C-alpha positions as CSV (number, residue, x, y, z in Angstrom):
1,M,3.3,-11.3,1.4
2,S,4.3,-14.4,-0.6
3,Q,6.0,-13.9,-4.0
4,H,2.9,-15.2,-5.8
5,Q,0.6,-12.8,-3.9
6,A,3.0,-9.9,-4.5
7,A,2.8,-10.5,-8.3
8,A,-1.0,-10.8,-8.4
9,T,-3.6,-8.2,-7.9
10,L,-5.8,-9.4,-5.0
11,P,-9.1,-8.2,-3.7
12,I,-9.2,-6.1,-0.5
13,Y,-12.2,-5.8,1.7
14,R,-13.0,-3.5,4.6
15,T,-14.5,-4.9,7.9
16,D,-18.1,-4.3,7.0
17,E,-17.6,-6.0,3.6
18,V,-15.9,-9.0,5.3
19,R,-18.9,-9.3,7.6
20,R,-21.3,-9.4,4.6
21,I,-19.2,-12.2,3.0
22,E,-19.2,-14.2,6.2
23,S,-23.0,-13.8,6.5
24,L,-23.5,-15.0,3.0
25,A,-21.2,-18.0,3.5
26,Q,-22.8,-19.0,6.8
27,S,-26.3,-18.9,5.2
28,S,-25.2,-21.6,2.7
29,A,-26.5,-25.0,4.0
30,E,-23.7,-26.9,2.5
31,A,-20.9,-24.6,3.7
32,P,-18.8,-25.9,6.7
33,R,-18.4,-23.4,9.5
34,L,-15.8,-20.7,8.6
35,M,-14.2,-20.9,12.1
36,E,-13.3,-24.5,11.7
37,R,-11.7,-23.9,8.3
38,A,-9.8,-20.8,9.5
39,G,-8.4,-22.6,12.5
40,S,-7.4,-25.6,10.4
41,A,-5.6,-23.2,8.0
42,G,-3.9,-21.5,10.9
43,A,-2.7,-24.8,12.3
44,E,-1.3,-25.9,9.0
45,L,0.7,-22.7,8.6
46,A,1.9,-23.0,12.3
47,R,3.3,-26.4,11.5
48,E,5.1,-25.0,8.4
49,V,6.7,-22.1,10.2
50,M,7.8,-23.8,13.4
51,A,11.6,-24.1,13.4
52,D,11.6,-26.8,16.2
53,S,8.5,-29.0,16.6
54,R,9.7,-30.3,19.9
55,K,9.1,-26.9,21.6
56,P,5.6,-26.1,22.8
57,V,3.2,-23.7,21.1
58,L,1.8,-20.9,23.2
59,V,-1.7,-20.0,22.0
60,F,-3.6,-16.9,23.1
61,A,-7.4,-17.0,22.6
62,G,-9.2,-13.7,23.2
63,P,-12.9,-13.0,24.1
64,G,-14.3,-12.9,20.5
65,N,-14.4,-15.0,17.4
66,N,-10.7,-14.5,16.9
67,G,-10.3,-16.5,20.1
68,G,-12.6,-19.1,18.5
69,D,-10.1,-19.4,15.6
70,A,-7.4,-19.9,18.2
71,F,-9.2,-22.7,20.0
72,V,-9.4,-24.6,16.6
73,V,-5.7,-23.9,15.9
74,A,-4.8,-25.3,19.3
75,R,-6.9,-28.4,18.9
76,H,-5.5,-29.2,15.5
77,L,-1.9,-28.7,16.8
78,K,-2.6,-31.0,19.8
79,Q,-4.0,-33.6,17.6
80,S,-0.9,-33.6,15.5
81,W,1.2,-34.3,18.6
82,H,2.4,-30.7,19.4
83,R,2.6,-29.6,23.0
84,V,0.1,-26.8,23.3
85,R,-0.4,-24.3,26.1
86,L,-3.6,-22.3,25.7
87,V,-4.4,-19.0,27.5
88,F,-8.0,-17.9,27.3
89,T,-8.4,-14.2,28.3
90,G,-12.2,-13.9,27.9
91,E,-15.4,-15.2,29.6
92,R,-16.9,-18.5,28.4
93,A,-20.4,-17.3,29.0
94,K,-19.9,-14.4,26.6
95,L,-18.5,-16.4,23.7
96,S,-20.5,-16.6,20.4
97,A,-22.1,-19.9,19.6
98,D,-19.3,-20.8,17.1
99,A,-16.5,-19.8,19.5
100,A,-18.2,-21.7,22.4
101,A,-18.4,-24.8,20.2
102,A,-14.7,-24.4,19.3
103,F,-13.8,-24.1,23.0
104,G,-15.8,-27.2,23.8
105,A,-14.1,-29.2,21.0
106,W,-10.7,-28.1,22.5
107,E,-11.7,-29.5,25.9
108,A,-13.1,-32.7,24.3
109,A,-9.7,-33.3,22.7
110,G,-8.1,-33.2,26.1
111,G,-6.9,-29.6,26.0
112,E,-6.2,-27.6,29.1
113,T,-6.9,-23.9,29.5
114,L,-5.0,-21.3,31.5
115,A,-6.5,-18.0,32.6
116,A,-3.1,-16.3,32.4
117,P,0.3,-17.1,31.0
118,P,2.6,-18.8,33.5
119,R,6.0,-17.2,34.4
120,D,8.0,-19.3,32.0
121,A,5.4,-19.0,29.2
122,F,7.5,-16.7,26.9
123,R,10.9,-18.5,27.5
124,T,10.2,-21.9,26.1
125,P,7.8,-21.8,23.1
126,G,8.8,-22.4,19.5
127,L,5.8,-20.3,18.3
128,I,3.3,-18.0,19.8
129,V,-0.2,-17.9,18.2
130,D,-1.9,-14.5,18.6
131,G,-5.7,-14.9,18.7
132,L,-6.5,-12.1,21.1
133,F,-8.4,-9.6,18.9
134,G,-9.5,-9.8,15.2
135,V,-10.8,-7.3,12.7
136,G,-13.6,-6.1,14.9
137,L,-11.4,-4.2,17.3
138,E,-12.2,-0.5,17.5
139,R,-11.0,0.6,20.9
140,D,-7.4,0.9,22.2
141,I,-6.0,-2.1,23.9
142,S,-5.6,-1.5,27.6
143,G,-5.1,-3.1,31.0
144,G,-3.7,-6.6,31.1
145,Y,-3.9,-7.0,27.4
146,T,-1.2,-4.3,27.0
147,Q,1.1,-6.3,29.1
148,V,0.5,-9.5,27.2
149,V,1.1,-7.7,23.9
150,A,4.3,-6.2,25.3
151,A,5.5,-9.6,26.5
152,M,4.8,-11.2,23.1
153,N,6.8,-8.5,21.3
154,A,9.7,-8.7,23.8
155,S,9.9,-12.5,23.8
156,G,12.0,-13.0,20.7
157,V,9.7,-15.9,19.8
158,P,8.1,-15.9,16.3
159,V,4.5,-14.9,16.5
160,L,1.8,-16.1,14.1
161,A,-1.2,-13.7,14.1
162,L,-4.6,-15.0,13.2
163,D,-6.5,-12.7,10.7
164,I,-4.7,-9.6,11.9
165,P,-2.1,-8.7,14.6
166,S,-4.0,-7.9,17.8
167,G,-4.2,-4.1,18.2
168,L,-4.0,-3.2,14.5
169,H,-7.1,-1.5,13.1
170,A,-8.3,-3.6,10.1
171,D,-9.5,-0.8,7.9
172,S,-6.8,1.8,8.5
173,G,-3.6,0.1,9.7
174,R,-3.3,2.4,12.8
175,V,-2.2,1.0,16.1
176,L,-4.9,1.0,18.8
177,G,-2.8,1.7,21.8
178,S,-0.4,-1.2,21.3
179,A,-0.2,-4.0,18.7
180,V,1.5,-7.3,18.2
181,R,4.5,-7.4,15.9
182,A,4.0,-10.8,14.1
183,R,6.5,-12.8,12.1
184,H,3.6,-14.2,10.1
185,T,0.0,-13.1,9.7
186,I,-2.6,-15.5,8.2
187,T,-5.6,-13.5,7.1
188,F,-8.9,-15.1,6.4
189,I,-11.3,-14.7,3.5
190,A,-9.4,-11.8,1.9
191,L,-6.9,-9.0,2.6
192,K,-7.9,-6.0,4.7
193,P,-6.6,-2.4,4.1
194,G,-5.0,-2.2,7.5
195,L,-2.6,-5.1,6.7
196,L,-1.2,-3.2,3.8
197,T,-0.8,0.5,4.7
198,L,0.3,2.8,7.5
199,D,1.6,0.7,10.4
200,G,0.2,-2.6,9.0
201,P,3.4,-3.7,7.1
202,D,5.5,-3.1,10.2
203,H,3.3,-5.4,12.3
204,C,2.2,-8.2,10.0
205,G,5.5,-9.7,8.9
206,E,4.9,-12.1,6.0
207,L,1.3,-12.1,4.9
208,H,-0.6,-15.3,4.0
209,T,-4.1,-15.1,2.6
210,R,-6.6,-18.0,2.9
211,D,-10.0,-17.6,1.2
212,L,-11.4,-20.6,3.2
213,G,-12.8,-22.1,0.0
214,L,-15.0,-19.1,-0.8
215,N,-15.2,-17.4,-4.1
216,V,-15.2,-14.0,-2.5
217,E,-15.2,-11.9,-5.6
218,A,-18.3,-13.7,-6.9
219,M,-20.0,-13.1,-3.5
220,L,-19.1,-9.4,-3.3
221,A,-17.3,-7.3,-5.9
222,P,-14.3,-5.7,-4.3
223,Q,-13.8,-1.9,-4.1
224,G,-10.1,-2.3,-3.6
225,R,-7.3,-4.4,-4.9
226,T,-3.5,-4.7,-4.4
227,L,-1.0,-3.4,-6.8
228,G,1.3,-6.2,-7.9
229,C,3.5,-6.9,-10.8
230,A,0.5,-7.8,-12.9
231,V,-0.3,-4.1,-13.2
232,L,2.8,-3.7,-15.5
233,T,1.5,-6.3,-18.0
234,G,0.3,-4.5,-21.0
235,V,0.6,-0.9,-19.6
236,L,2.7,-0.2,-22.7
237,P,3.1,-2.4,-25.8
238,P,6.4,-3.4,-27.3
239,R,7.7,-0.6,-29.6
240,P,7.3,-1.0,-33.3
241,L,10.4,-0.9,-35.5
242,N,8.8,1.8,-37.6
243,S,8.8,4.5,-34.9
244,H,10.5,7.8,-34.1
245,K,10.7,10.1,-31.1
246,G,7.4,11.7,-31.8
247,T,5.8,8.3,-31.4
248,F,6.4,8.3,-27.7
249,G,5.1,11.7,-26.7
250,N,6.3,15.0,-25.4
251,V,6.4,15.5,-21.6
252,G,6.6,19.0,-20.1
253,I,7.9,19.5,-16.6
254,V,7.1,22.8,-14.9
255,G,8.8,23.7,-11.6
256,G,12.4,24.2,-10.5
257,A,12.3,27.6,-8.8
258,G,15.5,29.1,-7.3
259,G,17.3,26.6,-5.1
260,M,15.0,23.8,-6.2
261,T,16.1,23.2,-9.8
262,G,17.2,19.7,-8.9
263,A,13.6,18.6,-8.4
264,A,12.5,19.5,-11.9
265,L,15.7,17.9,-13.3
266,L,15.0,14.7,-11.4
267,A,11.5,14.5,-12.8
268,A,12.6,15.3,-16.3
269,R,15.4,12.7,-16.2
270,A,12.9,10.1,-15.0
271,A,10.5,11.0,-17.8
272,L,13.2,10.6,-20.4
273,K,14.6,7.4,-19.0
274,L,11.1,5.8,-18.7
275,G,10.5,6.3,-22.4
276,A,9.2,9.7,-23.3
277,G,10.2,10.8,-26.8
278,R,11.0,14.4,-25.8
279,V,11.2,16.0,-22.4
280,Y,11.0,19.8,-21.9
281,A,11.9,21.1,-18.4
282,G,10.4,24.5,-17.7
283,F,11.9,26.5,-14.8
284,V,10.3,29.2,-12.6
285,G,12.6,32.1,-11.8
286,P,15.6,33.9,-13.5
287,D,18.4,31.5,-12.5
288,A,17.2,28.5,-14.6
289,P,20.0,26.4,-16.0
290,G,20.5,26.3,-19.8
291,L,21.9,22.8,-19.9
292,D,21.7,19.6,-17.8
293,S,25.2,18.4,-18.1
294,C,24.3,15.0,-16.7
295,Q,21.4,14.6,-19.1
296,P,22.0,16.9,-22.2
297,E,19.1,15.3,-24.1
298,L,16.7,17.3,-22.0
299,M,15.5,20.6,-23.4
300,L,15.5,23.3,-20.8
301,R,13.2,26.4,-21.1
302,P,11.5,29.1,-19.0
303,A,8.3,27.7,-17.5
304,Q,6.1,30.0,-19.6
305,D,7.6,28.6,-22.8
306,V,6.7,25.0,-21.8
307,L,3.2,26.0,-20.8
308,A,2.7,27.7,-24.2
309,M,3.6,24.5,-26.2
310,D,0.8,23.0,-28.2
311,A,2.3,19.6,-28.7
312,L,2.6,18.3,-25.1
313,S,1.3,14.8,-24.5
314,C,1.5,15.2,-20.7
315,L,2.4,18.0,-18.3
316,V,4.0,17.4,-14.9
317,L,3.4,20.4,-12.6
318,G,5.0,21.0,-9.3
319,P,8.5,19.6,-8.7
320,G,10.4,22.4,-7.0
321,L,7.7,24.9,-8.1
322,S,7.6,27.1,-4.9
323,Q,4.5,29.1,-3.9
324,S,5.6,32.4,-5.5
325,G,3.4,34.7,-7.6
326,E,4.9,33.3,-10.7
327,A,4.3,29.7,-9.5
328,M,0.6,30.7,-8.8
329,L,0.3,31.9,-12.4
330,C,1.8,28.6,-13.7
331,V,-0.7,26.6,-11.8
332,E,-3.6,28.7,-13.2
333,Q,-2.4,28.3,-16.7
334,A,-1.7,24.6,-16.4
335,L,-5.1,23.8,-15.0
336,A,-6.7,25.5,-18.1
337,L,-4.8,23.3,-20.6
338,D,-6.5,20.5,-22.4
339,V,-3.7,18.0,-21.7
340,P,-3.3,15.2,-19.2
341,L,-1.8,16.7,-16.1
342,V,0.2,15.3,-13.2
343,V,0.1,17.6,-10.1
344,D,2.7,17.3,-7.3
345,A,4.4,19.1,-4.6
346,D,3.9,22.9,-4.3
347,A,1.3,22.9,-7.1
348,L,-0.8,20.8,-4.7
349,N,-0.1,23.2,-1.8
350,L,-1.3,26.1,-3.9
351,I,-4.4,24.3,-5.0
352,G,-5.1,23.3,-1.4
353,T,-5.1,27.0,-0.2
354,H,-7.0,28.7,-3.1
355,A,-10.6,27.9,-3.8
356,R,-10.6,29.1,-7.4
357,L,-7.8,26.7,-8.2
358,Q,-9.8,23.9,-6.7
359,D,-12.7,24.8,-8.9
360,S,-10.4,24.9,-11.9
361,C,-9.1,21.4,-11.1
362,R,-12.6,20.0,-10.8
363,A,-13.7,21.6,-14.1
364,R,-10.9,20.0,-16.1
365,R,-11.9,17.7,-19.0
366,A,-8.5,16.1,-19.6
367,A,-7.2,13.5,-17.1
368,T,-5.8,14.9,-13.9
369,V,-3.6,12.9,-11.5
370,I,-2.6,14.2,-8.1
371,T,0.2,12.7,-6.1
372,P,0.1,14.1,-2.5
373,H,2.0,13.0,0.5
374,P,-0.1,13.0,3.7
375,A,0.7,16.7,4.6
376,E,-0.3,17.8,1.1
377,A,-3.4,15.7,1.3
378,A,-4.3,17.4,4.5
379,R,-4.1,20.8,2.9
380,L,-6.2,19.6,-0.1
381,S,-8.9,18.3,2.3
382,G,-8.8,21.0,4.9
383,T,-7.9,18.5,7.6
384,S,-4.8,17.5,9.5
385,T,-2.1,15.0,8.6
386,G,-3.2,12.9,11.5
387,E,-6.7,12.7,10.1
388,V,-5.5,11.7,6.7
389,Q,-3.2,9.0,8.2
390,N,-6.0,7.7,10.4
391,D,-7.8,6.3,7.3
392,R,-5.7,6.6,4.3
393,V,-8.1,4.7,2.0
394,R,-11.0,7.0,2.9
395,A,-8.8,10.1,2.5
396,A,-7.6,9.0,-1.0
397,L,-11.2,8.2,-2.1
398,W,-12.4,11.6,-0.8
399,L,-9.7,13.5,-2.7
400,A,-10.3,11.6,-5.9
401,E,-14.0,12.4,-5.7
402,R,-13.5,16.0,-4.6
403,Y,-11.0,16.9,-7.3
404,R,-12.2,14.6,-10.0
405,A,-8.7,13.3,-10.1
406,I,-6.9,10.0,-9.9
407,T,-5.2,10.2,-6.6
408,A,-1.9,8.6,-5.4
409,L,-1.7,9.1,-1.7
410,K,1.9,8.4,-1.0
411,G,3.3,6.6,2.0
412,V,3.6,3.1,3.3
413,G,1.1,1.2,1.1
414,T,0.5,4.1,-1.4
415,V,-3.2,4.3,-2.1
416,V,-4.3,4.9,-5.7
417,A,-8.0,6.0,-5.8
418,T,-10.2,7.0,-8.7
419,P,-13.3,9.1,-9.0
420,D,-15.4,6.0,-9.6
421,K,-14.8,5.1,-5.9
422,T,-12.3,2.2,-6.5
423,Y,-8.9,2.0,-4.9
424,D,-5.6,0.1,-5.1
425,I,-2.9,-0.3,-2.4
426,N,0.7,-0.8,-3.5
427,T,2.7,-3.7,-2.2
428,S,6.2,-2.7,-3.3
429,G,8.7,-0.3,-1.8
430,N,10.8,0.1,1.3
431,P,12.2,2.9,3.6
432,G,14.9,3.8,1.1
433,L,12.1,5.8,-0.6
434,A,12.1,8.2,2.4
435,S,14.7,10.4,0.7
436,A,14.7,13.7,-1.2
437,G,13.6,13.6,-4.8
438,M,11.8,10.3,-4.7
439,G,8.4,12.0,-5.4
440,D,9.9,14.0,-8.3
441,V,11.0,10.7,-9.9
442,L,7.6,9.2,-9.4
443,S,5.9,12.2,-11.1
444,G,8.4,11.9,-14.0
445,I,7.7,8.2,-14.4
446,L,4.0,8.8,-14.4
447,G,4.3,11.6,-17.0
448,A,6.3,9.3,-19.3
449,L,3.8,6.5,-19.2
450,I,0.9,8.8,-19.9
451,A,2.8,10.5,-22.8
452,Q,3.4,7.1,-24.3
453,G,-0.3,6.3,-24.4
454,A,-1.1,4.6,-21.1
455,Q,-4.5,5.4,-19.8
456,A,-4.1,7.7,-16.8
457,A,-5.4,5.4,-14.1
458,N,-3.4,2.4,-15.4
459,A,-0.4,4.7,-15.8
460,T,-0.7,5.8,-12.1
461,R,-1.0,2.2,-10.8
462,A,2.0,1.1,-12.9
463,A,4.1,4.1,-12.0
464,V,3.5,3.7,-8.3
465,H,4.3,0.0,-8.4
466,V,7.4,0.2,-10.6
467,H,8.7,3.0,-8.4
468,G,8.5,0.7,-5.4
469,L,9.9,-2.2,-7.3
470,A,12.9,-0.1,-8.3
471,A,13.5,0.8,-4.7
472,D,13.3,-2.9,-3.8
473,R,15.9,-3.7,-6.4
474,C,18.2,-0.9,-5.2
475,R,17.8,-2.1,-1.6
476,Q,19.0,-5.6,-2.7
477,Q,21.9,-4.2,-4.6
478,L,22.9,-1.8,-1.8
479,G,22.5,-4.3,1.0
480,G,19.9,-2.1,2.7
481,P,17.8,1.0,2.3
482,V,20.2,3.5,3.8
483,G,21.5,6.2,1.4
484,M,19.4,5.2,-1.5
485,T,19.1,8.1,-4.0
486,A,16.3,9.1,-6.4
487,S,18.7,8.9,-9.3
488,E,19.4,5.2,-8.6
489,V,15.7,4.5,-8.4
490,T,15.2,6.0,-11.9
491,D,17.7,3.7,-13.5
492,A,16.3,0.6,-11.8
493,A,12.8,1.6,-12.8
494,R,13.9,1.8,-16.5
495,D,15.3,-1.8,-16.2
496,I,12.1,-3.1,-14.7
497,L,9.8,-1.4,-17.2
498,N,11.8,-2.9,-20.1
499,G,11.6,-6.3,-18.5
500,A,7.9,-6.0,-18.1
501,I,7.4,-5.0,-21.7
502,Y,9.9,-7.4,-23.4
503,S,10.1,-10.4,-21.0
504,A,7.6,-13.2,-20.9
505,G,8.3,-13.7,-17.2
506,T,7.2,-11.7,-14.2
507,P,9.2,-8.5,-13.8
508,R,11.6,-8.6,-10.8
């Protein structure tokens, strides 16, 4: 995704929504055909990304409209004096009217068509254009297509995918048997969920969006959007000079059972460093520490003492909580409090396995935010981790509606869903976040933003994005994601939030 796109919040549409937009566009008498505009945009990007224009371009055109786009790309490249080899894997008689017209225009321009790639096809090109399958693919790739995809991926040649890498499911991001790993993906009309979550980011390379001259949001209001740096703008105002620690709220953290005190401390430190005025860490079990020597500003208490406080601005429940009887009691008490609540880790596991806790969660009046990873989401929904991952957007929306809670389904492309059936997909973060304690830090950041007055849904979007941005900054500083720690992410997140509040520029 380009730097500009990563900063903005962009609309996301599922396949059926894209089809509705296409239908509306094609019914307009003055609108040029979308396929021609898509192919022209693809050819323009191909010319930009080719390292050596003297090398030929290898174009694969599949049996559907994605193949039609590829015919147009090939024609435009040939007309700009590129050497183009086009392989068509479908049947001409079965092409749609638009794709058949594009095929005819390619031939009229003097283009030659191959039924299969020649032996040397993957050795000589400067670019491969993937137009095999588009957003309509629902079945696993098989047969000869599997071999073509494997050859593309093994060639070492940069691949430009049209609309979506072939083999990637547009709505979920799951791989359908096998999928192209592109260096660049140019997606048409708008972003699709599968480009942004699950396996999508590993297969898309750099994302480029072309709306083809359509005002898509005026044509169909989007249910989903990306989370970019713009979500940090205004999440918290600059601090007045006339303020004190009470101005910025009190965060309670409840968790930290025996052997897991570090989880509660990481969450508490994150809440403090992201701006909460006071942070109380409440520990389950008899071996709770009396002092955090690394962060003595924290106030450490037994869990029951924190739950009994009447001045909390936000409660974070779950980091290191365990699933003991005492933990169960803490969850019951927390759900009954009239205070914004962030629920994570073992608190989610307890709710997922006890119907009465689920009822209590749904009955809450104060804001509730849940932050499950896929396995926790599976317990909350009574399904499997695989089912959750097969459609992360649908799973997050279901959880948000079921529990009447803002839901942050963690993972590649974290999905933030709200009970009003809207969702956002995060665009920041990297594999360095696959490390112990990262979720605890996220819950602490989220608690701090809510305590300082951010509305719960906005706080969740901002917390998720700043958490990923902080990991991206750490990756840059460390030279890679290996060995990144949750504590390092906390400090980077503080810097980014300050920059968002006090800098006129885009936070980096």
